[in-house]
C-alpha positions as CSV (number, residue, x, y, z in Angstrom):
1,M,47.3,-83.9,-38.2
2,K,45.2,-82.4,-35.3
3,T,41.9,-80.8,-35.9
4,Y,42.5,-78.4,-33.1
5,P,46.1,-77.5,-32.4
6,D,47.3,-77.2,-28.8
7,H,47.0,-73.8,-27.2
8,L,48.4,-72.2,-24.1
9,H,44.9,-71.9,-22.8
10,I,41.3,-71.4,-23.8
11,Q,39.7,-68.2,-22.6
12,I,35.9,-68.3,-21.8
13,G,33.9,-65.1,-21.8
14,Q,30.5,-65.3,-20.1
15,V,27.9,-62.5,-20.2
16,H,24.5,-62.6,-18.5
17,L,22.3,-59.5,-18.3
18,N,18.9,-59.3,-16.7
19,T,16.4,-56.5,-17.0
20,T,13.3,-55.6,-15.0
21,N,11.2,-53.9,-17.7
22,N,10.6,-54.2,-21.4
23,E,11.9,-50.7,-22.2
24,T,15.3,-51.5,-20.8
25,L,15.1,-54.9,-22.5
26,R,14.7,-53.2,-25.9
27,T,17.7,-50.9,-25.2
28,I,19.9,-53.9,-24.1
29,L,18.8,-56.0,-27.2
30,E,19.5,-53.1,-29.6
31,R,22.9,-52.5,-28.2
32,T,23.7,-56.2,-27.9
33,F,24.0,-56.6,-31.7
34,S,26.8,-54.0,-31.9
35,A,28.5,-55.7,-28.9
36,I,28.3,-59.1,-30.6
37,S,29.8,-57.7,-33.7
38,R,32.8,-56.3,-31.7
39,V,33.2,-59.7,-29.9
40,A,33.2,-61.5,-33.3
41,E,35.7,-59.0,-34.8
42,A,38.0,-59.9,-31.9
43,D,37.8,-63.6,-33.1
44,Y,35.7,-64.9,-30.2
45,V,33.2,-67.6,-31.2
46,G,30.2,-68.7,-29.2
47,Y,26.5,-68.9,-28.7
48,A,23.8,-67.0,-26.8
49,R,20.2,-66.7,-26.0
50,L,18.4,-63.3,-26.1
51,G,15.4,-62.2,-24.1
52,N,12.0,-61.7,-25.6
53,G,10.1,-60.3,-22.7
54,K,8.9,-63.6,-21.2
55,S,11.6,-63.7,-18.5
56,P,14.1,-61.2,-16.9
57,T,16.9,-62.5,-19.0
58,A,18.0,-60.0,-21.7
59,F,21.2,-61.8,-22.8
60,D,23.0,-64.9,-21.9
61,G,26.1,-65.8,-23.9
62,L,29.2,-68.0,-23.8
63,F,32.3,-67.1,-25.9
64,I,35.6,-68.8,-26.6
65,K,39.0,-67.7,-27.8
66,P,42.2,-69.7,-27.6
67,N,45.2,-67.8,-26.2
68,A,43.2,-64.6,-25.5
69,T,44.4,-62.2,-22.9
70,N,42.7,-60.1,-20.3
71,E,43.4,-57.1,-22.5
72,T,41.8,-58.6,-25.6
73,F,38.8,-59.6,-23.4
74,S,38.4,-56.1,-21.9
75,K,38.4,-54.5,-25.3
76,A,36.1,-57.1,-27.0
77,F,33.5,-57.1,-24.2
78,S,33.6,-53.4,-23.2
79,L,30.1,-52.7,-24.7
80,F,28.6,-55.4,-22.5
81,V,30.4,-54.0,-19.5
82,D,28.9,-50.6,-20.3
83,M,25.4,-52.1,-20.3
84,M,25.9,-53.3,-16.7
85,S,25.7,-49.7,-15.6
86,F,22.2,-49.1,-17.0
87,Q,19.4,-48.6,-14.6
88,D,17.3,-51.8,-14.2
89,V,20.1,-54.1,-15.4
90,D,22.0,-56.6,-13.3
91,G,24.2,-59.6,-14.2
92,H,27.8,-60.2,-14.9
93,V,30.5,-60.1,-17.6
94,L,33.5,-62.3,-16.7
95,S,36.3,-64.4,-18.2
96,F,38.1,-67.5,-17.0
97,D,40.7,-69.8,-18.5
98,F,41.0,-73.5,-19.2
99,P,44.3,-75.1,-19.9
100,S,43.2,-77.0,-23.0
101,W,40.2,-78.0,-25.2
102,A,40.0,-81.3,-23.4
103,S,39.6,-79.6,-20.0
104,W,36.9,-77.2,-21.4
105,C,34.7,-79.8,-23.2
106,P,33.2,-81.6,-20.2
107,H,31.9,-78.4,-18.7
108,F,30.4,-76.7,-21.7
109,L,30.1,-79.0,-24.8
110,G,26.6,-80.1,-25.3
111,D,23.5,-79.5,-27.5
112,P,20.5,-77.9,-25.7
113,N,18.2,-79.0,-28.5
114,M,18.7,-82.7,-28.1
115,G,15.4,-84.4,-27.7
116,T,13.3,-81.3,-28.5
117,N,11.3,-80.2,-31.5
118,T,13.2,-77.3,-33.1
119,I,12.5,-75.3,-36.2
120,S,15.5,-73.3,-37.1
121,G,16.0,-70.4,-39.3
122,S,19.5,-69.6,-40.3
123,G,21.6,-67.0,-42.0
124,L,24.7,-65.0,-41.8
125,L,24.4,-61.5,-40.5
126,T,27.1,-59.0,-41.4
127,P,28.5,-56.4,-38.9
128,E,26.6,-53.8,-40.9
129,V,23.3,-55.5,-40.4
130,L,23.9,-56.1,-36.7
131,T,24.8,-52.5,-36.2
132,N,22.4,-50.7,-38.6
133,K,19.4,-52.9,-38.4
134,S,19.3,-53.7,-34.7
135,K,15.9,-52.0,-34.2
136,E,14.3,-54.2,-36.9
137,I,15.9,-57.3,-35.4
138,V,14.6,-56.4,-31.9
139,D,11.1,-55.7,-33.3
140,L,11.1,-59.2,-34.8
141,I,12.1,-60.7,-31.5
142,L,9.6,-58.8,-29.4
143,N,6.8,-59.3,-31.9
144,N,7.3,-63.1,-31.9
145,Q,7.4,-64.1,-28.3
146,D,6.5,-67.7,-29.1
147,Y,10.1,-68.1,-30.2
148,D,13.2,-68.1,-28.0
149,P,15.9,-66.2,-30.0
150,E,19.2,-67.8,-29.9
151,F,22.3,-68.0,-32.1
152,G,25.7,-69.4,-32.6
153,F,28.4,-67.5,-34.4
154,I,31.7,-68.3,-36.0
155,G,33.2,-64.8,-36.1
156,R,34.3,-63.3,-39.4
157,V,33.7,-65.0,-42.8
158,N,35.9,-64.5,-45.8
159,P,33.5,-63.1,-48.5
160,Q,35.0,-65.4,-51.1
161,E,34.1,-68.4,-48.9
162,R,30.6,-67.3,-47.9
163,A,28.8,-69.8,-50.0
164,N,30.8,-72.6,-48.4
165,T,30.1,-71.5,-44.8
166,I,27.8,-73.4,-42.5
167,Q,24.9,-71.3,-41.4
168,F,24.1,-71.4,-37.7
169,T,20.7,-71.3,-35.9
170,T,19.2,-67.9,-35.5
171,S,16.0,-68.8,-33.6
172,G,14.3,-71.8,-32.2
173,R,11.2,-72.9,-30.2
174,R,11.6,-74.7,-27.0
175,A,9.5,-77.7,-26.2
176,Q,6.9,-77.2,-23.5
177,R,7.4,-79.5,-20.5
């Protein structure tokens, strides 16, 4: 029995948004959480880093969904595309396909925390928290600039299985080089 069944293709969604000022950064971050919720509801999984005011990067994420179409991508990522039109924002929202998991892995599979000291907090955030508590989450990010906010997500969780679900990193600190 295979862990991952064969698929027609693996669609990758990549989002990178830069901002030139902290006011725009706050707006992008607050809207990002609703956008992430929409992407997860469309059954994409992935990981991302969020800006905290120390660099121009506001959001940098990679998302994966087997057998996705351009139509499903356009709908799932429309909130990120909308953010591209904001003043003081540049970057890209794009998708591309790989024919199999094996062809995808050499390009993207890796752990950026290997060989670094990382203290991780973890938890599962519901779509309601992502949508209705985004201001509080952004306040936490911008008030703690020693930490580089990042996360991985698995999409939707069956409430009956929540206790059995692995919790993913929600924040970490990068080693200084």
